[in-house]
N, C-alpha and C positions, 0 to 999 in steps of 0.2 A: 072244583076243589079249591079250598081257601088257600090264599097265599100266606107265607110266613108273616107278612105285614098285617093281614086281616086277623090272623090268630093272635098276634100281640095286642091288637086293639081290643079283642074280646077278653083278654086276660088282665085288663086293668090299665093299660096305657090309654085307652079311650077315656077312662075316668080322669086320668092325669091331663089329657088334652082338654077335656071339658073344664077342669079346674083351672088350667092355664088360660083358657079362653075367658072364664069368669074373672080371673084376676086381671087380665088385660082389659076387659070391659070396665072393671071398677077403676082402672087407672085413668079413665077418661079418654082413651085412645079412640080415634076414628080415622077413617080414610082421609078426611079433610082436616085433621087436627094440626096443631102447631108443632114446632120442632121439640118443645118440651114434652109433648105427648109421645113423640117418637122415642125420645130418650127414655121416658118412663116405660114404654112398651119393651124396648130393648133390654132395659134393666130387669123387668119382670120375666122376660124370656130367658135371660141369663140365669136368673135364680132357679127357674124350672129345669134348665139343662144341667146345672151342677148338682141337682137333686137326683139325677139318674144314677143308678148303681154303676160304680166303676169310673165315673167321670170325676176327675180331680179338679179340672178347671174347664171353662168354655169361653169362647169369644164369639160375639155376635156383632155383625155390622152389615150395612147395606152398601150396595154399589150400583152404579148407573152407567149406561153407555152415553150419557149426556141428555137423554130424554127423561123427563120427570115421570113418565108412565111406564118406563122399562127398568124397574129396579129389581135387584136380586137381594135375597137375604143370604148372607154368608155365615156359616156355622163352622167353628173350629172346636173340636173336642180333644181334650188331653186325657187319655185313659191310663188307668193303672195296669191293665192287662191288654195285650194286643192280639190275643188269640181270637180266631173267628167267632168262638162262642161268646166272647165279650164284645167284640166290635160290632157285629151285626145287630144285636138287640139295642146297643147304645145308639147306633145310627137310626134304627127303626123308631125308637122312642123320641129321639131328637127331632126327626121329621114330623112325627105326630104332634109334638108340642109346638113346633114351628108353624105348622098348618094353622094353629089358632092365632098366630100373630096377626094383628089387624090394624096396626098404626098406618099402614099403607098396604095395598094389595100387590104382593110381589108377582112378577111374571115367572120367577124361577128361584131355585135354591141351590146352593153349593154346600157340600159338607167335606171337611177335611178331618182326619184323625191323626193325632201325633201321640208319641209316648209321653206320659207324665214323668216328672214335673215339666212345667212350661220352660222350654229352653231359652237361654239368653240369646239375643241376636249376635251374630247372624245364625239363622237356623240352617241345619244341614237337611236339605230337602230329601236326602236319601233315607232319613228316619221316618218320614211321613208314610203312613200305611196306605198301600195300594187298595182301593175299595172295589176293585173288579169283582172279587168273590162276593163281597157284601151286596153289590148291585145285583148280581145274578140271584143270590139267595132271597133278596127282597121281592124280586119279580115286579118291580114298579115301572120298568122302562128306564128312561134316562140314559146317561152314558158316563163313563169315567174318562177324564182328561187330566193328564199330569197327576194321577193318583187320586184326585178328588172326584166325588160323585156330584153330577149336575143333573137336576131334575126340574121339569117344568111344573108350573102351577096346575096345568091340565092333568098331568100324570098323577099328582097328589090328589086332585079332586076326584079322579076316577077311583082311587083307592080309598079315600076317606069320605067322599060325598061333599056336597056343597057346604060352604061355610054357613054357620048359624047366624 
């Protein structure tokens, strides 16, 4: 039985992921690229994320535990609607598009969802969407910690296949 994630890929998000991969490839990004290449790739990923229906704004950044080969890609989505029918497809599409990110090879991904518009600091963490239901609906594995979805590169690879 196909997961919801697989179904979304077959209905057009796969094409968006391929387009995102192509746009990232054209930006000159590579695993061994310079910091300008990473900035360009993050900018291209941001552009593809804000194009998702219902996403008003997005933030993309990387984080590390101090080891250069243990970097995460962190995605924050600001959505117009916080209903499960809006949140799950937005997270699904964001993960598919982020899988195409190739400025460096992440070991994992984190996704947060907040109500739009982008709140002024300090943010009230109580308004962040708990992605427990979304994680279960996607069927990708991973786990939810402090309301955000954390998923490994291996779990996305199992769902999306090897990077091109």
